[in-house]
Residue frames as a rotation matrix with the C-alpha (Angstrom) as fourth column:
MET 1
-0.711 0.251 0.657 76.00
-0.702 -0.291 -0.650 160.80
0.028 -0.923 0.383 169.66
LYS 2
0.379 0.888 -0.260 73.19
-0.883 0.431 0.187 158.46
0.278 0.159 0.947 168.53
LYS 3
0.127 -0.413 -0.902 75.54
-0.078 0.902 -0.424 155.51
0.989 0.124 0.082 168.88
LEU 4
-0.902 -0.406 0.149 76.35
-0.145 -0.040 -0.989 156.47
0.407 -0.913 -0.023 172.47
GLN 5
-0.376 0.829 0.415 72.63
-0.916 -0.265 -0.300 156.83
-0.139 -0.493 0.859 173.25
ASP 6
0.434 0.545 -0.718 71.79
-0.678 0.722 0.139 153.50
0.594 0.426 0.683 171.63
LEU 7
-0.068 -0.573 -0.817 74.34
0.247 0.783 -0.571 151.88
0.967 -0.241 0.088 173.86
ASP 8
0.825 0.532 -0.191 73.14
0.338 -0.193 0.921 153.68
0.453 -0.825 -0.339 176.93
LYS 9
-0.065 -0.923 -0.379 76.40
0.994 -0.027 -0.105 155.48
0.087 -0.383 0.919 177.37
SER 10
0.428 0.182 -0.885 76.98
0.439 -0.898 0.028 159.07
-0.790 -0.400 -0.465 178.62
ASN 11
0.928 -0.073 0.365 77.81
0.311 -0.388 -0.868 161.70
0.205 0.919 -0.337 176.04
THR 12
0.413 -0.858 -0.306 81.53
0.699 0.083 0.710 161.55
-0.584 -0.507 0.634 176.58
VAL 13
-0.235 -0.486 0.841 82.29
0.916 -0.401 0.025 163.66
0.325 0.776 0.540 173.56
TYR 14
0.438 0.508 0.742 80.21
0.221 -0.861 0.459 166.56
0.871 -0.037 -0.489 174.96
ASN 15
0.971 -0.074 -0.228 81.53
0.221 -0.083 0.972 166.10
-0.091 -0.994 -0.065 178.53
LEU 16
0.110 -0.992 0.059 85.19
0.938 0.124 0.325 166.13
-0.330 0.020 0.944 177.28
SER 17
-0.211 -0.115 0.971 84.56
0.649 -0.759 0.052 169.27
0.731 0.641 0.235 175.30
LYS 18
0.744 0.570 0.348 82.92
0.111 -0.620 0.776 170.88
0.659 -0.539 -0.525 178.36
VAL 19
0.814 -0.441 -0.377 85.77
0.447 0.063 0.892 170.16
-0.370 -0.895 0.248 180.80
ILE 20
-0.253 -0.912 0.324 88.30
0.956 -0.182 0.232 171.51
-0.152 0.368 0.917 178.34
LEU 21
-0.180 0.217 0.959 86.28
0.525 -0.804 0.281 174.67
0.832 0.554 0.031 177.36
GLU 22
0.756 0.628 0.186 84.88
0.165 -0.457 0.874 175.63
0.634 -0.630 -0.449 180.82
SER 23
-0.306 -0.884 0.354 87.08
-0.219 -0.297 -0.929 177.34
0.927 -0.362 -0.103 183.37
ARG 24
-0.369 0.070 -0.927 87.31
0.853 0.423 -0.307 176.65
0.371 -0.904 -0.215 187.03
PRO 25
0.609 0.772 -0.180 85.43
0.777 -0.537 0.328 179.08
0.156 -0.340 -0.927 189.26
ASP 26
0.442 -0.550 -0.708 88.67
0.256 -0.679 0.688 181.00
-0.859 -0.486 -0.159 190.02
GLY 27
0.943 0.016 -0.332 89.47
-0.298 -0.405 -0.864 181.15
-0.148 0.914 -0.377 186.32
SER 28
0.213 -0.962 0.168 92.86
-0.609 0.003 0.793 179.54
-0.764 -0.271 -0.586 186.91
ASP 29
-0.893 -0.448 -0.044 92.52
-0.352 0.633 0.690 176.74
-0.281 0.631 -0.723 184.34
SER 30
-0.256 0.796 -0.548 89.95
-0.628 0.294 0.720 174.55
0.735 0.529 0.425 182.46
LEU 31
0.583 0.561 0.588 87.90
-0.811 0.351 0.469 172.16
0.056 -0.750 0.659 184.56
MET 32
0.872 -0.426 0.243 90.23
0.386 0.902 0.196 169.41
-0.302 -0.077 0.950 183.48
PRO 33
0.472 -0.738 -0.482 93.80
-0.477 -0.673 0.565 170.84
-0.742 -0.037 -0.670 183.51
LEU 34
0.961 -0.031 -0.275 95.49
-0.249 0.344 -0.905 170.22
0.122 0.938 0.323 180.15
ARG 35
0.113 -0.993 0.032 98.95
-0.742 -0.106 -0.662 170.04
0.661 0.051 -0.749 181.69
TRP 36
-0.102 -0.091 0.991 98.15
-0.856 0.515 -0.041 167.27
-0.506 -0.853 -0.130 184.12
MET 37
-0.895 -0.366 0.256 98.32
-0.265 0.896 0.356 163.47
-0.360 0.251 -0.899 183.47
PRO 38
-0.107 0.887 0.449 94.56
0.241 0.461 -0.854 162.81
-0.965 0.016 -0.263 182.96
PHE 39
0.599 0.393 -0.698 94.59
-0.513 -0.481 -0.711 164.77
-0.615 0.784 -0.086 179.69
GLY 40
-0.337 -0.847 -0.410 97.75
-0.929 0.229 0.291 162.97
-0.152 0.479 -0.864 178.48
MET 41
-0.768 0.084 0.634 96.15
-0.051 0.980 -0.192 159.65
-0.638 -0.180 -0.749 179.19
ILE 42
0.272 0.952 0.144 92.97
0.184 0.095 -0.978 160.53
-0.945 0.292 -0.149 177.43
GLN 43
0.415 -0.231 -0.880 94.88
-0.808 -0.539 -0.240 161.98
-0.419 0.810 -0.410 174.49
PHE 44
-0.678 -0.735 0.022 96.91
-0.663 0.625 0.412 158.78
-0.316 0.265 -0.911 174.13
ILE 45
-0.534 0.515 0.671 93.84
0.285 0.857 -0.430 156.49
-0.796 -0.038 -0.604 174.19
VAL 46
0.586 0.752 -0.302 91.84
-0.071 -0.324 -0.943 158.65
-0.807 0.574 -0.137 171.68
ASP 47
0.158 -0.616 -0.772 94.93
-0.932 -0.351 0.090 158.89
-0.326 0.705 -0.629 169.43
PHE 48
-0.733 -0.437 0.522 95.46
-0.380 0.899 0.218 155.19
-0.565 -0.039 -0.824 169.70
PHE 49
-0.171 0.797 0.579 91.92
0.500 0.577 -0.646 154.23
-0.849 0.179 -0.497 168.60
ALA 50
0.679 0.412 -0.608 91.90
-0.233 -0.664 -0.710 157.02
-0.697 0.624 -0.354 165.89
SER 51
-0.225 -0.879 -0.420 95.06
-0.720 -0.140 0.679 155.79
-0.656 0.455 -0.602 164.22
THR 52
0.796 0.505 -0.333 94.99
-0.580 0.481 -0.658 153.86
-0.172 0.716 0.676 160.98
ASN 53
0.488 -0.766 -0.418 98.56
0.019 0.488 -0.873 152.67
0.873 0.418 0.253 161.15
VAL 54
0.703 -0.239 -0.670 100.63
0.702 0.381 0.602 151.43
0.112 -0.893 0.436 164.09
MET 55
-0.331 -0.924 0.190 103.29
0.896 -0.371 -0.243 153.96
0.295 0.090 0.951 163.18
GLN 56
-0.056 0.401 0.914 100.94
0.087 -0.910 0.405 156.74
0.995 0.102 0.016 164.08
VAL 57
0.859 0.452 -0.241 100.69
0.206 0.127 0.970 155.64
0.469 -0.883 0.016 167.64
THR 58
-0.313 -0.933 0.178 103.14
0.196 -0.246 -0.949 157.55
0.929 -0.262 0.260 169.91
ILE 59
0.171 0.359 -0.917 103.01
0.979 0.041 0.199 157.86
0.109 -0.932 -0.345 173.63
VAL 60
0.739 0.169 0.652 102.40
0.148 -0.985 0.088 161.40
0.657 0.031 -0.753 174.79
ARG 61
-0.247 -0.969 -0.008 105.74
0.228 -0.050 -0.972 162.62
0.942 -0.242 0.233 176.27
PHE 62
-0.322 0.105 0.941 104.07
-0.799 -0.563 -0.210 164.24
0.508 -0.820 0.265 179.36
PHE 63
0.727 0.686 0.046 102.16
-0.639 0.650 0.410 160.98
0.251 -0.327 0.911 180.04
LEU 64
0.502 -0.661 -0.557 105.40
0.337 0.743 -0.578 159.01
0.796 0.102 0.596 179.83
ASN 65
-0.486 -0.698 0.527 107.17
-0.164 -0.519 -0.839 161.43
0.858 -0.494 0.138 182.19
VAL 66
0.131 0.599 0.790 104.37
-0.954 -0.141 0.265 161.02
0.270 -0.788 0.553 184.79
ASN 67
0.934 0.270 -0.235 104.67
-0.216 0.949 0.230 157.26
0.286 -0.164 0.944 184.69
GLU 68
0.091 -0.962 -0.256 108.42
0.343 0.271 -0.899 157.38
0.935 -0.006 0.354 185.00
MET 69
-0.431 -0.226 0.874 108.03
-0.596 -0.656 -0.463 159.63
0.678 -0.720 0.148 188.00
LYS 70
0.611 0.723 0.322 105.60
-0.737 0.372 0.564 157.17
0.288 -0.581 0.761 189.62
PHE 71
0.858 -0.289 -0.425 108.06
0.290 0.955 -0.063 154.34
0.424 -0.069 0.903 189.42
GLN 72
-0.220 -0.943 0.252 111.05
0.134 -0.285 -0.949 156.44
0.966 -0.175 0.189 190.55
GLU 73
-0.193 0.190 0.963 109.07
-0.848 -0.526 -0.066 157.09
0.494 -0.829 0.262 193.76
CYS 74
0.851 0.522 -0.062 108.29
-0.451 0.786 0.422 153.35
0.268 -0.331 0.905 194.34
SER 75
-0.050 -0.764 0.644 110.45
-0.831 0.389 0.398 150.92
-0.554 -0.515 -0.654 196.23
VAL 76
-0.793 -0.236 -0.562 111.37
-0.521 0.741 0.424 147.51
0.316 0.629 -0.710 194.70
ASP 77
-0.866 0.496 0.060 108.68
0.353 0.693 -0.629 145.94
-0.354 -0.524 -0.775 196.98
ASP 78
-0.138 0.817 -0.560 106.06
-0.304 -0.573 -0.761 148.43
-0.943 0.066 0.328 195.70
ILE 79
-0.249 -0.063 -0.967 106.87
-0.967 -0.040 0.251 147.42
-0.054 0.997 -0.051 192.14
LYS 80
-0.975 -0.060 -0.214 106.68
-0.077 0.994 0.073 143.70
0.209 0.088 -0.974 192.93
THR 81
-0.567 0.821 -0.069 103.24
0.266 0.103 -0.958 144.36
-0.779 -0.562 -0.277 194.53
LEU 82
0.021 0.564 -0.826 102.04
-0.706 -0.577 -0.412 146.23
-0.708 0.591 0.386 191.48
SER 83
-0.631 -0.299 -0.715 103.29
-0.746 0.485 0.456 143.43
0.210 0.822 -0.529 189.19
ASN 84
-0.955 0.294 0.038 101.22
0.265 0.904 -0.336 140.88
-0.133 -0.311 -0.941 191.20
VAL 85
-0.263 0.898 -0.352 98.12
-0.014 -0.369 -0.929 143.04
-0.965 -0.239 0.110 191.02
TYR 86
0.337 0.362 -0.869 98.24
-0.831 -0.320 -0.455 143.51
-0.443 0.876 0.193 187.25
């Protein structure tokens, strides 16, 4: 935590724990739903930087499925536009 403070960064570790632990007001799920894409993306990024060997890095299956669905809904023109942006 000290390193985050020294770099004037928010306490991301605390905030991540909070949104996983705390429930929504209706009690339906955690503040950040664990079955939705944001968690899969965060999990992939953290696992990537925590790995000590490239063989440990695997894409989270749910995250992959979400990205596949995005491109299935896109037209060829949409994909060309995305390619030019990135």
